[in-house]
Backbone as a chain_set.jsonl record, in Angstrom:
{"seq": "XXXXXXXXXXXXXXXXXXXXXXXXXXXXXXXXXXXXXXXXXXXXXXXXXXXXXXXXXXXXXXXXXXXXXXXXXXXXXXXXXXXXXXXXXXXXXXXXXXXXXXXXXXXXXXXXXXXXXXXXXXXXXXXXXXXXXXXXXXXXXXXXXXXXXXXXXXXXXXXXXXXXXXXXXXXXXXXXXXXXXX", "coords": {"N": [[271.034, -43.865, 84.196], [271.293, -47.037, 85.588], [273.475, -48.59, 87.587], [274.401, -51.642, 88.818], [273.853, -54.618, 90.81], [272.599, -58.024, 90.719], [270.192, -57.387, 91.874], [269.452, -54.991, 90.714], [269.63, -55.746, 88.033], [267.515, -57.474, 87.916], [267.292, -60.228, 88.469], [265.709, -63.275, 87.968], [263.202, -62.271, 87.393], [261.03, -60.954, 84.821], [262.477, -58.726, 82.37], [260.985, -56.314, 82.179], [259.902, -56.166, 84.661], [261.796, -55.557, 86.499], [263.147, -53.231, 88.861], [264.421, -50.883, 87.629], [263.087, -50.732, 85.119], [260.52, -50.301, 86.015], [260.86, -47.815, 87.14], [261.281, -46.391, 84.781], [258.677, -46.506, 83.765], [257.388, -44.887, 85.658], [258.683, -42.463, 85.148], [257.839, -42.007, 82.506], [255.068, -41.805, 82.95], [255.01, -39.479, 84.414], [255.612, -37.688, 82.501], [258.224, -36.988, 81.935], [261.401, -36.434, 80.365], [263.398, -38.721, 80.116], [265.52, -41.53, 79.568], [265.795, -44.712, 80.744], [268.564, -46.763, 81.45], [269.39, -49.98, 82.114], [272.006, -51.162, 83.715], [272.644, -53.3, 85.307], [274.339, -56.128, 86.684], [274.395, -59.488, 87.357], [275.928, -60.817, 90.217], [277.94, -58.939, 90.375], [280.55, -57.086, 91.912], [281.693, -54.278, 93.919], [284.247, -53.732, 93.001], [284.111, -54.821, 90.442], [282.199, -53.141, 89.273], [283.637, -50.781, 89.295], [285.667, -51.464, 87.489], [284.25, -51.501, 85.086], [283.13, -48.994, 84.703], [284.164, -46.952, 83.036], [283.613, -47.919, 80.476], [280.822, -48.008, 80.619], [280.194, -45.324, 80.653], [280.518, -44.339, 78.105], [278.573, -43.177, 76.592], [276.544, -40.202, 76.883], [275.332, -39.415, 80.143], [272.79, -38.475, 82.347], [271.93, -38.87, 85.011], [273.262, -41.075, 87.367], [272.471, -43.942, 88.957], [273.731, -45.616, 91.55], [274.069, -48.748, 92.599], [275.737, -50.79, 94.424], [277.897, -53.142, 96.075], [276.44, -55.015, 97.48], [277.049, -57.709, 96.845], [279.677, -57.742, 97.664], [279.291, -57.484, 100.398], [277.909, -59.896, 100.935], [279.999, -61.613, 100.632], [281.577, -60.952, 102.716], [283.492, -58.943, 102.43], [285.998, -56.482, 103.179], [284.759, -53.579, 104.648], [286.128, -51.112, 104.317], [287.449, -51.453, 101.915], [285.281, -51.71, 100.184], [284.164, -49.166, 100.475], [286.279, -47.649, 99.407], [286.235, -48.533, 96.72], [283.687, -47.657, 95.904], [283.979, -44.908, 96.239], [285.991, -44.481, 94.357], [284.603, -45.086, 92.013], [282.711, -43.003, 91.956], [284.46, -40.819, 91.785], [285.602, -41.367, 89.29], [283.369, -41.209, 87.601], [282.801, -38.467, 87.852], [285.103, -37.432, 86.744], [285.012, -38.34, 84.091], [282.48, -37.494, 83.179], [281.609, -34.689, 84.241], [279.146, -33.388, 84.817], [277.315, -35.292, 85.557], [274.86, -36.43, 87.765], [275.041, -38.249, 90.686], [273.37, -40.822, 92.344], [273.423, -42.519, 95.278], [272.887, -45.825, 96.379], [271.882, -47.317, 99.278], [272.685, -50.221, 101.261], [271.692, -53.012, 103.242], [273.209, -55.164, 105.648], [273.728, -58.716, 105.695], [272.424, -60.667, 108.337], [273.934, -62.843, 109.253], [276.612, -62.234, 109.276], [277.299, -60.936, 111.514], [276.962, -58.373, 114.086], [278.919, -56.345, 114.352], [280.382, -56.348, 111.919], [278.173, -55.889, 110.245], [277.3, -53.309, 111.031], [279.535, -51.749, 110.319], [279.585, -52.219, 107.552], [277.049, -51.232, 106.696], [277.309, -48.533, 107.286], [279.008, -47.558, 105.381], [277.68, -46.551, 103.087], [275.98, -44.213, 103.788], [278.118, -42.651, 104.753], [279.802, -42.278, 102.491], [277.994, -40.965, 100.838], [277.507, -38.589, 102.314], [280.129, -37.5, 102.356], [280.444, -36.836, 99.717], [278.337, -35.237, 99.085], [276.003, -36.422, 98.044], [272.718, -37.477, 96.996], [270.917, -40.079, 98.648], [269.527, -43.325, 98.554], [268.273, -44.708, 101.268], [268.074, -47.527, 101.978], [267.949, -50.002, 99.736], [266.48, -52.409, 99.868], [264.523, -51.938, 101.758], [261.597, -52.752, 103.457], [261.311, -54.993, 101.942], [263.429, -56.875, 102.178], [263.799, -59.869, 103.913], [261.089, -60.416, 103.894], [259.144, -62.933, 103.155], [257.081, -63.238, 101.193], [257.696, -61.329, 99.328], [260.008, -62.021, 98.17], [261.968, -64.172, 96.081], [262.369, -67.787, 96.097], [265.08, -68.029, 96.89], [265.423, -66.192, 98.865], [266.745, -63.811, 98.615], [266.51, -62.36, 96.208], [264.142, -60.123, 94.908], [260.649, -60.681, 94.211], [258.322, -59.995, 91.475], [256.466, -58.305, 92.774], [257.976, -57.472, 94.948], [259.955, -56.088, 93.545], [258.478, -53.878, 92.773], [258.298, -52.528, 95.186], [261.002, -51.917, 95.567], [261.325, -50.126, 93.456], [259.663, -48.068, 94.364], [261.084, -47.3, 96.653], [263.454, -46.279, 95.505], [262.423, -44.301, 93.835], [261.514, -42.302, 95.568], [263.829, -40.878, 96.258], [264.961, -40.357, 93.765], [263.028, -39.054, 92.099], [262.727, -36.199, 92.815], [265.084, -35.221, 91.643], [264.655, -35.407, 88.973], [262.643, -33.724, 88.251], [262.098, -30.595, 86.875], [263.318, -27.672, 88.478], [261.428, -24.979, 89.802]], "CA": [[271.659, -45.167, 84.12], [271.313, -47.789, 86.83], [274.604, -49.507, 87.683], [274.149, -52.429, 90.008], [274.001, -56.065, 90.932], [271.425, -58.784, 90.292], [269.0, -56.698, 92.372], [269.138, -54.026, 89.659], [269.433, -56.49, 86.781], [266.204, -58.116, 87.971], [267.453, -61.676, 88.409], [264.545, -64.094, 88.287], [261.951, -61.657, 86.941], [261.102, -60.459, 83.442], [263.155, -57.422, 82.329], [260.076, -55.196, 82.421], [259.482, -56.206, 86.06], [262.907, -55.091, 87.322], [262.841, -51.872, 89.315], [264.73, -49.795, 86.686], [262.004, -50.642, 84.129], [259.375, -49.695, 86.706], [261.197, -46.385, 87.227], [260.996, -45.837, 83.452], [257.229, -46.316, 83.692], [257.064, -43.707, 86.47], [259.191, -41.308, 84.398], [256.924, -41.8, 81.38], [253.778, -41.345, 83.487], [255.185, -38.094, 84.871], [255.888, -36.853, 81.332], [259.614, -36.532, 81.988], [262.141, -36.862, 79.184], [264.587, -39.493, 80.465], [265.513, -42.936, 79.155], [266.501, -45.545, 81.714], [269.433, -47.836, 80.989], [269.654, -50.908, 83.205], [273.348, -51.727, 83.595], [272.848, -54.231, 86.408], [274.987, -57.386, 86.326], [274.345, -60.46, 88.456], [277.199, -61.207, 90.814], [278.947, -57.881, 90.33], [281.049, -56.47, 93.141], [282.07, -52.875, 93.724], [285.457, -53.727, 92.162], [283.66, -55.058, 89.07], [281.56, -51.911, 88.792], [284.72, -49.832, 89.042], [286.362, -51.865, 86.26], [283.48, -51.267, 83.861], [282.492, -47.675, 84.675], [284.59, -46.194, 81.846], [282.852, -48.459, 79.351], [279.419, -47.608, 80.773], [280.039, -43.883, 80.435], [280.867, -43.955, 76.729], [277.46, -42.337, 76.137], [276.181, -39.209, 77.909], [274.447, -39.844, 81.221], [272.352, -37.345, 83.17], [271.911, -39.319, 86.403], [273.72, -42.44, 87.549], [272.024, -44.543, 90.21], [274.787, -46.58, 91.846], [273.71, -49.804, 93.559], [276.838, -51.762, 94.441], [278.349, -53.493, 97.417], [275.674, -56.125, 98.058], [277.806, -58.958, 96.71], [280.842, -57.6, 98.544], [278.807, -57.786, 101.742], [277.625, -61.324, 101.024], [281.294, -62.304, 100.705], [282.297, -60.489, 103.896], [284.621, -58.09, 102.049], [286.31, -55.398, 104.1], [284.008, -52.357, 104.333], [287.014, -50.045, 103.845], [287.682, -51.728, 100.497], [284.028, -51.373, 99.498], [284.111, -47.693, 100.493], [287.272, -47.172, 98.449], [285.76, -48.795, 95.36], [282.558, -46.775, 95.613], [284.537, -43.561, 96.063], [286.704, -44.455, 93.077], [283.581, -45.028, 90.955], [282.186, -41.626, 91.954], [285.521, -39.958, 91.257], [285.756, -41.643, 87.857], [282.191, -40.636, 86.947], [282.945, -37.009, 87.792], [286.199, -37.136, 85.827], [284.583, -38.608, 82.717], [281.297, -36.685, 82.862], [281.455, -33.869, 85.452], [277.782, -32.938, 85.087], [276.465, -36.407, 85.981], [274.422, -36.474, 89.157], [275.11, -39.623, 91.185], [272.509, -41.2, 93.463], [273.965, -43.722, 95.898], [271.872, -46.715, 96.942], [272.362, -47.991, 100.477], [272.443, -51.653, 101.421], [271.754, -53.595, 104.573], [274.071, -56.337, 105.755], [273.094, -59.968, 106.078], [272.638, -60.833, 109.781], [274.868, -63.919, 109.579], [277.984, -61.732, 109.334], [277.495, -60.34, 112.831], [276.584, -56.967, 114.262], [280.05, -55.429, 114.138], [280.565, -56.231, 110.469], [276.964, -55.28, 109.688], [277.299, -51.863, 111.292], [280.586, -51.15, 109.493], [279.149, -52.31, 106.159], [275.912, -50.336, 106.442], [277.722, -47.136, 107.422], [279.754, -47.155, 104.178], [276.845, -45.826, 102.122], [275.731, -42.819, 104.194], [279.386, -41.913, 104.871], [280.231, -41.867, 101.151], [277.024, -39.971, 100.361], [277.798, -37.323, 103.011], [281.43, -36.982, 101.934], [280.36, -36.362, 98.338], [277.127, -34.44, 98.902], [275.12, -37.163, 97.139], [271.465, -38.016, 97.5], [271.034, -41.505, 98.923], [268.396, -44.193, 98.866], [268.838, -45.265, 102.497], [268.209, -48.987, 101.912], [267.196, -50.481, 98.573], [265.581, -53.512, 100.212], [263.616, -51.577, 102.85], [260.238, -53.256, 103.272], [261.353, -56.184, 101.086], [264.355, -57.83, 102.772], [263.259, -60.676, 104.996], [259.647, -60.637, 103.725], [259.073, -64.106, 102.267], [256.152, -63.075, 100.062], [258.247, -60.359, 98.381], [261.284, -62.546, 97.693], [261.984, -65.466, 95.423], [262.752, -68.841, 97.042], [266.439, -67.879, 97.41], [265.379, -65.284, 99.997], [267.604, -62.651, 98.348], [266.069, -61.598, 95.039], [262.725, -59.792, 94.989], [259.623, -61.089, 93.246], [257.806, -58.792, 90.807], [255.86, -57.402, 93.768], [259.111, -56.895, 95.677], [260.582, -55.102, 92.66], [257.664, -52.656, 92.853], [258.711, -51.828, 96.412], [262.318, -51.345, 95.303], [261.098, -48.944, 92.611], [259.126, -47.006, 95.228], [262.184, -46.84, 97.503], [264.368, -45.47, 94.692], [261.685, -43.156, 93.293], [261.454, -41.234, 96.578], [265.059, -40.087, 96.171], [265.248, -40.003, 92.366], [262.018, -38.179, 91.493], [263.031, -34.766, 92.91], [266.198, -34.871, 90.757], [264.18, -35.455, 87.602], [261.654, -32.669, 88.042], [262.746, -29.268, 86.743], [263.015, -26.759, 89.578], [260.68, -23.807, 89.318]], "C": [[271.683, -45.78, 85.513], [272.46, -48.789, 86.766], [274.39, -50.315, 88.952], [274.377, -53.906, 89.843], [272.772, -56.762, 90.357], [270.133, -58.146, 90.789], [268.517, -55.685, 91.337], [268.844, -54.731, 88.344], [268.059, -57.149, 86.734], [266.285, -59.628, 87.843], [266.164, -62.382, 88.822], [263.2, -63.49, 87.928], [262.129, -61.228, 85.491], [261.756, -59.078, 83.443], [262.232, -56.241, 82.624], [259.518, -55.177, 83.843], [260.588, -55.752, 87.013], [262.686, -53.624, 87.685], [263.296, -50.77, 88.366], [263.65, -49.632, 85.605], [260.766, -50.007, 84.757], [259.608, -48.203, 86.923], [260.939, -45.714, 85.883], [259.508, -45.587, 83.29], [256.809, -45.078, 84.484], [257.511, -42.416, 85.761], [258.242, -40.979, 83.247], [255.583, -41.255, 81.854], [253.841, -39.891, 83.938], [255.492, -37.141, 83.71], [257.294, -36.291, 81.309], [260.409, -37.151, 80.842], [263.48, -37.509, 79.58], [264.407, -40.91, 79.952], [266.379, -43.712, 80.127], [267.336, -46.596, 80.994], [269.731, -48.707, 82.206], [271.007, -51.574, 82.945], [273.662, -52.614, 84.8], [273.433, -55.536, 85.889], [274.95, -58.307, 87.541], [275.748, -60.814, 88.917], [278.236, -60.109, 90.889], [279.283, -57.352, 91.725], [281.351, -54.997, 92.869], [283.34, -52.77, 92.877], [285.087, -53.954, 90.694], [283.011, -53.823, 88.474], [282.623, -50.859, 88.464], [285.438, -50.169, 87.731], [285.566, -51.525, 85.008], [282.874, -49.867, 83.747], [282.919, -46.86, 83.456], [283.782, -46.629, 80.626], [281.39, -47.998, 79.422], [279.195, -46.142, 80.429], [280.511, -43.43, 79.059], [279.797, -43.059, 76.126], [277.133, -41.33, 77.241], [275.147, -39.761, 78.892], [274.06, -38.599, 82.014], [272.443, -37.688, 84.654], [272.37, -40.763, 86.437], [273.287, -42.912, 88.929], [272.968, -45.715, 90.471], [274.368, -47.513, 92.979], [274.809, -50.854, 93.488], [277.225, -52.028, 95.877], [277.615, -54.68, 98.016], [276.455, -57.434, 97.987], [279.093, -58.92, 97.516], [280.438, -57.994, 99.965], [278.501, -59.255, 101.934], [278.907, -62.135, 101.187], [282.123, -61.861, 101.906], [283.519, -59.643, 103.575], [284.783, -56.947, 103.052], [285.537, -54.131, 103.717], [284.887, -51.195, 103.858], [287.324, -50.213, 102.363], [286.449, -51.366, 99.669], [283.913, -49.853, 99.376], [285.076, -47.121, 99.454], [286.831, -47.379, 97.014], [284.616, -47.862, 94.981], [283.054, -45.345, 95.391], [285.256, -43.453, 94.734], [285.733, -44.404, 91.898], [283.055, -43.598, 90.833], [283.217, -40.671, 91.366], [285.659, -40.137, 89.742], [284.584, -41.054, 87.065], [282.376, -39.135, 86.785], [284.125, -36.571, 86.931], [285.741, -37.267, 84.379], [283.423, -37.725, 82.272], [280.957, -35.837, 84.093], [280.019, -33.474, 85.797], [276.864, -34.057, 85.582], [276.136, -36.275, 87.463], [274.389, -37.941, 89.575], [274.158, -39.759, 92.369], [273.074, -42.503, 94.007], [272.839, -44.511, 96.547], [272.481, -47.471, 98.111], [271.914, -49.444, 100.536], [272.469, -52.006, 102.894], [272.64, -54.828, 104.515], [273.232, -57.562, 106.096], [273.399, -60.217, 107.562], [273.677, -61.901, 110.141], [276.32, -63.467, 109.661], [278.292, -61.021, 110.654], [277.197, -58.857, 112.868], [277.717, -55.998, 113.965], [280.285, -55.236, 112.642], [279.377, -55.5, 109.848], [276.94, -53.771, 109.859], [278.354, -51.163, 110.429], [280.172, -51.118, 108.018], [278.068, -51.277, 105.868], [276.294, -48.864, 106.52], [278.487, -46.64, 106.196], [278.916, -46.214, 103.317], [276.511, -44.404, 102.571], [277.015, -41.999, 104.349], [279.852, -41.41, 103.508], [279.281, -40.796, 100.608], [277.299, -38.609, 101.001], [279.09, -36.696, 102.501], [281.387, -36.363, 100.539], [279.136, -35.493, 98.063], [276.129, -35.097, 97.963], [273.786, -37.482, 97.791], [271.619, -39.528, 97.669], [269.667, -42.134, 99.106], [268.874, -44.947, 100.097], [269.055, -46.785, 102.468], [267.327, -49.499, 100.78], [266.134, -51.492, 98.972], [264.649, -53.207, 101.383], [262.2, -52.043, 102.524], [260.17, -54.53, 102.444], [262.234, -57.271, 101.71], [263.722, -58.553, 103.939], [261.768, -60.936, 104.915], [259.481, -61.743, 102.679], [258.226, -63.873, 101.029], [256.681, -62.114, 98.996], [259.583, -60.81, 97.795], [261.108, -63.899, 97.04], [262.456, -66.52, 96.436], [264.177, -68.726, 97.594], [266.511, -66.928, 98.602], [266.193, -64.012, 99.803], [267.029, -61.753, 97.261], [264.562, -61.371, 95.077], [261.882, -60.406, 93.864], [259.188, -59.841, 92.475], [257.169, -57.803, 91.794], [256.944, -56.728, 94.612], [259.831, -55.846, 94.858], [259.794, -53.793, 92.651], [258.036, -51.845, 94.087], [260.086, -51.194, 96.238], [262.181, -50.078, 94.471], [260.576, -47.78, 93.448], [260.224, -46.438, 96.123], [263.115, -45.906, 96.728], [263.677, -44.197, 94.218], [261.633, -41.998, 94.284], [262.671, -40.32, 96.494], [265.292, -39.556, 94.766], [264.295, -38.944, 91.814], [262.352, -36.692, 91.632], [264.178, -34.302, 91.992], [265.768, -34.779, 89.312], [263.246, -34.313, 87.24], [262.356, -31.325, 87.949], [262.345, -28.364, 87.912], [262.347, -25.513, 89.008], [261.224, -22.525, 89.868]], "O": [[272.046, -45.124, 86.489], [272.419, -49.731, 85.975], [274.217, -49.753, 90.033], [274.996, -54.375, 88.888], [272.002, -56.166, 89.605], [269.08, -58.344, 90.183], [267.315, -55.542, 91.113], [267.918, -54.356, 87.625], [267.5, -57.361, 85.658], [265.447, -60.245, 87.184], [265.606, -62.117, 89.886], [262.164, -64.122, 88.132], [263.253, -61.149, 84.995], [261.61, -58.332, 84.411], [262.654, -55.27, 83.253], [258.751, -54.281, 84.197], [260.343, -55.58, 88.207], [262.106, -52.867, 86.906], [262.6, -49.758, 88.287], [263.335, -48.507, 85.219], [260.047, -49.258, 84.095], [258.663, -47.416, 86.893], [260.434, -44.592, 85.839], [259.112, -44.562, 82.736], [255.966, -44.306, 84.027], [256.801, -41.41, 85.776], [257.884, -39.82, 83.039], [255.023, -40.35, 81.236], [252.852, -39.162, 83.857], [255.616, -35.933, 83.911], [257.533, -35.233, 80.727], [260.117, -38.264, 80.405], [264.546, -36.919, 79.402], [263.292, -41.43, 79.903], [267.556, -43.403, 80.31], [266.873, -47.235, 80.049], [270.261, -48.225, 83.208], [271.135, -52.434, 82.074], [274.803, -52.672, 85.258], [273.081, -56.0, 84.805], [275.417, -57.945, 88.621], [276.637, -61.077, 88.107], [279.323, -60.332, 91.422], [278.414, -57.197, 92.584], [281.273, -54.534, 91.731], [283.493, -51.816, 92.115], [285.682, -53.347, 89.803], [283.242, -53.491, 87.312], [282.51, -50.139, 87.472], [285.777, -49.274, 86.956], [286.161, -51.282, 83.959], [282.168, -49.587, 82.779], [282.096, -46.137, 82.894], [283.325, -45.796, 79.844], [280.796, -47.641, 78.405], [278.118, -45.768, 79.963], [280.864, -42.265, 78.872], [280.091, -42.26, 75.237], [277.419, -41.584, 78.411], [274.22, -40.476, 78.513], [274.912, -37.764, 82.317], [272.962, -36.908, 85.453], [271.925, -41.582, 85.633], [273.692, -42.347, 89.945], [272.999, -46.682, 89.71], [274.32, -47.125, 94.146], [274.809, -51.704, 92.598], [276.923, -51.245, 96.778], [278.108, -55.295, 98.962], [276.511, -58.181, 98.965], [279.552, -59.955, 98.0], [281.147, -58.737, 100.644], [278.8, -59.813, 102.99], [278.906, -63.204, 101.798], [283.243, -62.335, 102.098], [284.478, -59.618, 104.346], [283.82, -56.512, 103.683], [285.646, -53.661, 102.585], [284.427, -50.371, 103.068], [287.449, -49.227, 101.638], [286.563, -50.787, 98.588], [283.603, -49.327, 98.307], [284.72, -46.209, 98.708], [287.026, -46.501, 96.174], [284.58, -47.336, 93.869], [282.607, -44.658, 94.472], [285.142, -42.435, 94.051], [286.011, -43.748, 90.894], [282.968, -43.053, 89.733], [282.884, -39.816, 90.546], [285.816, -39.162, 89.008], [284.776, -40.475, 85.996], [282.136, -38.589, 85.707], [284.139, -35.443, 86.438], [286.042, -36.415, 83.542], [283.385, -37.263, 81.131], [280.11, -36.225, 84.897], [279.714, -33.247, 86.967], [275.735, -33.783, 85.989], [277.011, -36.041, 88.297], [273.784, -38.773, 88.9], [274.144, -38.924, 93.273], [273.191, -43.484, 93.272], [271.951, -43.943, 97.183], [273.475, -48.18, 97.953], [270.908, -49.834, 99.943], [273.172, -51.382, 103.688], [272.797, -55.452, 103.466], [272.167, -57.456, 106.704], [274.53, -59.996, 107.997], [274.242, -61.859, 111.234], [277.179, -64.244, 110.078], [279.413, -60.562, 110.874], [277.179, -58.176, 111.843], [277.488, -54.937, 113.385], [280.376, -54.108, 112.158], [279.554, -54.6, 109.026], [276.597, -53.041, 108.929], [278.089, -50.098, 109.871], [280.38, -50.122, 107.325], [278.168, -50.529, 104.895], [275.657, -48.031, 105.876], [278.605, -45.432, 105.991], [279.413, -45.181, 102.868], [276.737, -43.465, 101.809], [277.011, -40.792, 104.108], [280.252, -40.254, 103.376], [279.724, -39.83, 99.986], [277.323, -37.591, 100.309], [279.139, -35.493, 102.244], [282.185, -35.483, 100.214], [278.923, -35.06, 96.93], [275.479, -34.415, 97.172], [273.721, -37.729, 98.996], [272.358, -40.174, 96.926], [268.772, -41.559, 99.726], [269.797, -45.754, 99.992], [270.106, -47.268, 102.888], [266.1, -49.433, 100.861], [265.011, -51.441, 98.473], [264.047, -54.123, 101.944], [261.675, -51.761, 101.447], [259.09, -55.091, 102.26], [261.844, -58.438, 101.768], [263.174, -57.928, 104.847], [261.221, -61.614, 105.785], [259.653, -61.517, 101.481], [258.613, -64.27, 99.93], [256.167, -62.09, 97.878], [260.212, -60.084, 97.026], [260.219, -64.672, 97.398], [262.898, -66.162, 97.528], [264.461, -69.27, 98.661], [267.538, -66.858, 99.277], [266.319, -63.215, 100.733], [267.057, -60.528, 97.38], [263.792, -62.316, 95.256], [262.345, -60.612, 92.742], [259.639, -58.74, 92.788], [257.329, -56.591, 91.646], [256.833, -55.549, 94.947], [260.272, -54.829, 95.394], [260.382, -52.718, 92.534], [258.083, -50.616, 94.037], [260.323, -50.077, 96.698], [262.84, -49.075, 94.745], [260.998, -46.639, 93.262], [260.289, -45.226, 96.33], [263.517, -44.862, 97.241], [264.289, -43.129, 94.203], [261.699, -40.836, 93.883], [262.542, -39.105, 96.647], [265.766, -38.433, 94.594], [264.735, -38.024, 91.123], [262.266, -35.972, 90.638], [264.235, -33.133, 91.611], [266.443, -34.141, 88.505], [263.079, -33.978, 86.067], [263.122, -30.956, 88.84], [261.174, -28.302, 88.285], [262.651, -25.061, 87.904], [260.707, -21.452, 89.558]]}, "num_chains": 1, "name": "protein.A"}
C-alpha cells in the first residue's frame, strides 16, 4: 500500500502513469505476488494521513510505503510536528498490523523556505527511519525536482516521464523487501 500525497496519487497524469502503478508493473514483471494499492490523496498532510491510517488498514497489508510531509513542508509546518505525525502513523501501523513492513519516503524542502527550515525538514525523514529501523527512499523527487522537462507546468508534479523516475527511486529501496530471501 502506498500512502501519500498528490505525488503518489499521480496528480495530472493517468492513473496507470503514477509511480505506484509503475511499481505494480515492475512487481508483475519480476513475477512477485503483490498487489499495489495507491492510497495517495492530493493535498494530504501528515496529520491527514494519521487521521485516515486506521481506515486504510482495514485490510491486510504486507508493506506500507509512507510518502507524507510534502504538503506540510510547502506550508512551512513545524518539522517537529511533522516528525510527531509520521512517528504516530508508524506506531499506529504497528499496533494495528504488527507484521507490516514500513518504507519511509524522504522529501526535500522547497528552497523558498530558507536553509535552516530546509535542513530541519529534510532531517525528519532519516531521523524517523533510523529511530524505527525502517528502510528509506532518501528523496522521492531525486533527479526529478527542479527538472522542467520532468515536471508539469506547476513545477511540482511530475510528468509521466518524471513518474518513471519516481518509480525507479522507490524501486531501489522496495525491491529487496519484495524478493524472498534465500
